[in-house]
C-alpha positions as CSV (number, residue, x, y, z in Angstrom):
1,X,0.0,0.0,0.0
2,X,1.1,3.5,-0.8
3,X,1.6,6.1,2.0
4,X,-1.0,8.9,2.0
5,X,1.5,11.7,2.2
6,X,5.2,12.4,2.1
7,X,6.5,12.6,5.7
8,X,8.7,15.6,4.8
9,X,5.7,17.5,3.6
10,X,3.8,16.8,6.8
11,X,6.6,17.9,9.0
12,X,7.1,21.0,6.9
13,X,3.4,21.7,7.2
14,X,3.5,21.2,11.0
15,X,6.6,23.5,11.3
16,X,4.8,26.2,9.3
17,X,1.7,26.0,11.5
18,X,4.0,26.2,14.6
19,X,5.9,29.2,13.2
20,X,2.6,31.0,12.5
21,X,1.4,30.4,16.0
22,X,4.7,31.6,17.5
23,X,4.5,34.7,15.4
24,X,0.9,35.4,16.5
25,X,1.9,34.9,20.2
26,X,4.9,37.2,19.9
27,X,2.8,39.9,18.2
28,X,0.2,39.6,21.0
29,X,2.8,39.8,23.8
30,X,4.5,42.8,22.2
31,X,1.2,44.6,22.2
32,X,0.5,43.6,25.8
33,X,3.9,44.5,27.2
34,X,4.7,47.5,25.0
35,X,4.8,50.8,26.9
36,X,1.7,53.0,26.7
37,X,2.1,56.1,24.5
38,X,3.4,59.2,26.1
39,X,0.4,61.2,27.3
40,X,-0.4,64.5,25.7
41,X,0.3,67.5,28.0
42,X,2.9,65.6,30.0
43,X,6.3,66.9,31.2
44,X,6.9,68.7,27.9
45,X,4.0,71.0,28.9
46,X,5.7,72.1,32.2
47,X,6.7,75.6,30.9
48,X,3.0,76.3,30.3
49,X,2.1,75.1,33.8
50,X,4.8,77.4,35.2
51,X,3.3,80.4,33.3
52,X,-0.1,79.7,35.0
53,X,1.4,79.2,38.4
54,X,0.4,75.6,38.8
55,X,2.7,72.7,39.8
56,X,4.9,71.2,37.1
57,X,5.3,67.4,36.8
58,X,8.6,66.5,38.4
59,X,11.2,64.9,36.1
60,X,11.4,61.6,38.2
61,X,7.6,61.0,38.1
62,X,6.0,58.2,36.1
63,X,2.5,58.1,34.6
64,X,-0.2,55.5,34.3
65,X,-3.6,55.6,32.7
66,X,-6.8,55.2,34.6
67,X,-9.7,55.4,32.1
68,X,-9.3,58.8,30.4
69,X,-7.2,60.2,33.3
70,X,-3.4,60.3,33.2
71,X,-2.1,60.1,36.7
72,X,1.5,61.2,37.4
73,X,3.2,60.3,40.7
74,X,6.6,59.8,42.3
75,X,7.4,56.1,41.9
76,X,8.8,56.1,45.5
77,X,5.6,57.6,47.0
78,X,3.9,54.2,46.8
79,X,6.3,52.7,49.4
80,X,5.8,55.8,51.5
81,X,2.1,55.0,51.6
82,X,2.6,51.4,52.5
83,X,4.8,52.3,55.5
84,X,3.3,52.8,59.0
85,X,1.5,56.1,59.1
86,X,3.7,57.0,62.1
87,X,2.7,58.3,65.5
88,X,2.3,61.6,67.2
89,X,5.9,61.4,68.3
90,X,7.2,60.3,64.9
91,X,4.7,61.2,62.1
92,X,5.1,60.3,58.5
93,X,6.0,63.4,56.5
94,X,3.4,65.0,54.2
95,X,4.0,64.5,50.5
96,X,3.0,65.9,47.1
97,X,1.5,62.7,46.0
98,X,0.0,62.9,42.6
99,X,-1.1,65.0,39.6
100,X,-4.1,64.0,37.5
101,X,-4.5,65.4,34.0
102,X,-7.8,65.1,32.2
103,X,-8.2,66.4,28.6
104,X,-11.7,67.9,28.6
105,X,-11.3,68.7,24.9
106,X,-8.4,69.4,22.6
107,X,-7.8,72.9,24.2
108,X,-9.1,72.5,27.7
109,X,-7.4,70.7,30.6
110,X,-8.4,69.8,34.2
111,X,-5.5,69.1,36.5
112,X,-5.7,68.0,40.1
113,X,-2.7,68.1,42.4
114,X,-3.0,65.8,45.5
115,X,-1.1,66.3,48.7
116,X,-1.3,63.9,51.7
117,X,-0.8,64.9,55.3
118,X,0.8,63.1,58.2
119,X,-2.4,62.2,60.1
120,X,-5.2,59.8,59.4
121,X,-8.4,61.7,58.5
122,X,-10.7,58.7,58.6
123,X,-10.8,55.0,58.5
124,X,-13.2,53.2,56.2
125,X,-13.3,49.5,56.9
126,X,-9.6,48.4,56.9
127,X,-8.5,51.4,54.9
128,X,-6.8,54.4,56.6
129,X,-7.4,57.6,54.6
130,X,-4.9,60.4,55.3
131,X,-5.6,64.1,55.6
132,X,-5.4,65.5,52.2
133,X,-5.5,68.7,50.1
134,X,-6.6,68.6,46.5
135,X,-6.3,71.6,44.2
136,X,-8.0,71.5,40.9
137,X,-7.4,73.9,38.0
138,X,-9.3,74.1,34.7
139,X,-7.8,76.1,31.8
140,X,-7.5,76.5,28.1
141,X,-4.1,75.5,26.8
142,X,-3.9,78.5,24.4
143,X,-5.0,81.2,26.9
144,X,-2.6,81.8,29.8
145,X,-5.2,84.1,31.6
146,X,-8.0,81.5,31.5
147,X,-7.5,79.7,34.8
148,X,-10.1,78.6,37.3
149,X,-9.0,76.8,40.5
150,X,-10.7,75.4,43.5
151,X,-9.7,73.2,46.5
152,X,-10.9,70.3,48.6
153,X,-9.5,70.0,52.1
154,X,-9.9,67.1,54.4
155,X,-8.1,67.7,57.7
156,X,-9.0,67.6,61.4
157,X,-8.9,71.4,61.6
158,X,-11.0,72.1,58.5
159,X,-12.9,70.3,55.8
160,X,-14.5,71.7,52.7
161,X,-15.0,71.1,49.0
162,X,-15.1,73.7,46.2
163,X,-13.3,76.1,48.4
164,X,-10.5,78.7,48.7
165,X,-7.2,77.8,47.1
166,X,-5.5,80.3,49.5
167,X,-6.8,78.4,52.5
168,X,-5.5,75.2,51.0
169,X,-2.1,76.8,50.4
170,X,-2.0,77.9,54.0
171,X,-2.5,74.3,55.1
172,X,0.2,73.1,52.8
173,X,2.5,75.7,54.2
174,X,1.8,74.4,57.7
175,X,2.7,70.9,56.4
176,X,6.0,72.2,55.1
177,X,4.9,71.9,51.4
178,X,4.3,74.6,48.9
179,X,2.0,75.3,46.0
180,X,3.5,77.7,43.4
C-alpha cells in the first residue's frame, strides 16, 4: 500500500503552523507589554504650567492611565504609603503625591494636584485615609489668563469642597509643602 502523504511534507506543514502560532503569540505579547504612548500635555507642557502658576510634573515622576485620566506620581511615593503612618511622636512626613491630568477637549485641561498629610483623617473598613488637600485647575491651553482653580481640604482642623485655594495653600505651608 502506498503512503498517503510524504512525511517531509507533513513535518514542513506542522513546522509552518507552529511558526505562524509563535508569530501570533509574539505579536500579541508585544502589544500587551509595550509601553503606553506618552500622554499629551505631560512633562513637555511644564513651561506652560509654570506660566499659569500651577505645579509642574517633576522629572522623576512616572505616569499611568486610569480610564481617560493620566495620573502622574513619584514612583517612590507608593512605598511611603505602605509604611506605617507613624505616631504623634514620629509622624510620616506630608508629601506631594499625585497630579491627575484630564483632557476635557483638545484645548481644555483639568489638573488636580493631590497632597497627603501626616495624620489619618478617617478609617473606612480596613483602609486608613490620610488628611489631604486637592487643588484642581481648569484652563484652556492656548490662553494663559484663562484659569479657574478650587480646592478640597480634608483635615482635622477644617474640611471643605469647592473652596478657597488660599486656605489650601496655608494648610500646605503648615505641612512644610508649597504650591506655586
